[in-house]
C-alpha positions in Angstrom: -5.5 -16.1 -17.5 -3.6 -13.7 -15.2 -5.2 -12.1 -12.3 -4.7 -8.5 -11.3 -5.1 -6.1 -8.4 -8.1 -3.9 -8.1 -8.1 -0.1 -8.4 -9.1 2.4 -11.0 -6.7 4.9 -12.6 -7.9 8.5 -12.5 -10.4 9.3 -15.3 -8.9 10.5 -18.5 -5.7 8.5 -18.1 -4.8 5.5 -20.2 -3.8 2.2 -18.6 -0.1 2.0 -18.1 1.8 -0.8 -19.7 5.2 -2.1 -18.8 7.9 -2.1 -21.5 11.4 -3.5 -21.5 14.4 -1.4 -21.6 17.5 -2.5 -23.4 20.3 -2.9 -21.0 23.2 -4.0 -23.2 24.8 -7.3 -23.8 23.3 -10.7 -22.9 25.8 -13.4 -23.6 27.2 -12.6 -27.1 24.0 -11.0 -28.4 22.4 -7.8 -27.3 18.9 -7.7 -25.9 17.8 -5.7 -29.0 19.1 -8.4 -31.3 17.1 -11.0 -29.4 13.9 -8.9 -29.6 14.4 -8.4 -33.3 14.9 -12.2 -33.8 11.7 -13.0 -31.9 9.8 -10.4 -34.1 11.1 -12.1 -37.3 10.2 -15.6 -36.2 6.8 -14.7 -34.5 3.7 -15.8 -36.4 1.3 -13.0 -37.2 -2.3 -13.2 -35.9 -4.7 -14.8 -38.4 -6.4 -12.4 -40.7 -9.3 -10.6 -39.0 -8.3 -11.7 -35.5 -7.2 -9.0 -33.2 -5.4 -9.3 -29.9 -7.5 -7.9 -27.1 -5.9 -6.7 -23.9 -7.2 -8.3 -20.7 -9.4 -6.2 -18.4 -10.3 -6.4 -14.7 -13.8 -7.6 -13.9 -15.4 -7.5 -10.5 -17.0 -10.8 -9.7 -19.8 -11.5 -7.1 -20.6 -15.2 -6.8 -23.5 -16.3 -4.7 -23.9 -19.9 -3.6 -26.7 -21.6 -1.6 -27.8 -25.0 -0.4 -28.6 -27.2 2.6 -27.6 -25.9 6.0 -24.1 -26.6 7.2 -22.3 -25.8 10.5 -21.1 -22.2 10.5 -17.6 -23.3 11.6 -17.2 -25.6 8.6 -18.5 -22.9 6.2 -16.1 -20.4 7.6 -13.1 -22.8 7.5 -13.9 -23.7 3.9 -14.1 -20.1 2.8 -10.9 -19.3 4.6 -9.2 -22.2 2.8 -10.7 -21.0 -0.5 -9.2 -17.6 0.2 -5.9 -19.2 0.9 -6.0 -21.3 -2.3 -7.3 -18.4 -4.4 -5.5 -15.3 -3.0 -7.3 -12.9 -5.2 -10.5 -13.1 -3.2 -11.5 -9.8 -1.7 -14.1 -10.9 0.8 -16.6 -13.6 1.6 -19.8 -13.3 3.6 -21.5 -16.4 4.8 -24.4 -17.9 6.7 -25.3 -21.6 7.4 -27.1 -22.0 4.1 -25.6 -19.4 1.7 -22.4 -17.4 0.9 -21.3 -14.6 -1.3 -17.7 -14.3 -2.7 -16.4 -11.1 -4.2 -13.1 -10.7 -6.0 -11.4 -9.3 -9.1 -10.6 -11.4 -12.1 -8.4 -10.5 -15.1 -9.8 -11.7 -18.4 -10.1 -10.8 -22.0 -13.8 -10.3 -21.9 -16.9 -10.9 -19.8 -17.4 -14.4 -21.2 -14.0 -15.5 -20.0 -14.4 -13.9 -16.6 -17.8 -15.5 -16.1 -16.5 -18.9 -17.2 -13.7 -18.8 -14.6 -16.1 -17.6 -11.9 -18.6 -20.4 -12.6 -15.8 -23.0 -12.2 -14.4 -21.5 -9.0 -16.8 -23.1 -6.5 -16.8 -26.6 -8.1 -13.0 -26.7 -8.7 -12.3 -25.8 -5.1 -15.2 -27.7 -3.4 -13.1 -30.8 -2.5 -9.8 -29.2 -1.8 -11.3 -26.5 0.4 -14.0 -28.8 1.8 -16.7 -26.4 0.8 -20.4 -27.3 1.4 -22.1 -29.0 -1.6 -24.0 -25.8 -2.5 -24.9 -24.7 -6.0 -24.2 -21.4 -7.6 -27.4 -19.3 -7.5 -26.1 -16.0 -8.7 -23.3 -14.4 -10.6 -22.5 -10.8 -11.3 -19.6 -9.8 -13.6 -19.0 -6.1 -14.2 -16.0 -4.2 -15.5 -13.9 -2.0 -13.4 -15.3 1.3 -14.7 -18.9 0.2 -14.0 -17.9 -0.9 -10.5 -16.3 2.4 -9.7 -19.2 4.3 -11.3 -21.7 2.5 -9.2 -19.8 3.2 -6.0 -19.4 6.9 -6.9 -23.1 7.2 -7.5 -24.0 5.4 -4.3 -25.4 2.3 -5.9 -24.5 -1.3 -5.2 -22.4 -2.6 -2.4 -19.6 -0.5 -1.1 -16.0 -1.6 -1.8 -15.2 -5.0 -0.2 -13.9 -3.9 3.2 -12.7 -5.3 5.4 -11.1 -8.0 3.3 -11.6 -11.5 4.6 -14.3 -14.0 5.6 -17.2 -12.6 7.6 -20.7 -13.7 8.6 -23.7 -11.9 7.1 
C-alpha cells in the first residue's frame, strides 16, 4: 500500500492522475513501443474483478493501558512518528494516547487492517508502552472534510507532532 498526503480537491473536480509523456527514443526502441509491448504481455484482470483506485482514509487510533512515565510515552510516540512519517499528530497522557494520520488504501477494510497493525508492529522498535488498542475510527477524505466544514469532530490535526492531552 502506498501512503499519500492529505488534502481535498475542490468540490466538483475529479482526482488528478499522472500520466507518462512519450519523450522519444530509449535505447533502440521508443517509449511508445515499450508501452505497447507491456500492454500485449500484460495479463487481464480475472472475469468480474475490477481494479479499484486507492483512496485516502483519515485514521484515529486510540490506545490505553497501565500508566507509564510521560517522558517514555513521548519518546516512543516521537520514534513512531520518525518510523512512520505519515503520522499527523499524536496526543498522549501517562495511560492513553491518540494517533491521527492519513492512510492510502483500496477500501476501508484495508485501511483498518493497516491501522490495527501499526501499534503492535512498532511497539518494540519505537519502545512504545504495552498498551492495547481501545478505539479506531476510519473515515474517507470527503467525510473528514464534510465534518470539519459542518463544525463536527476534531479540527484538522494542527499543530503536527506529538503533544500532551
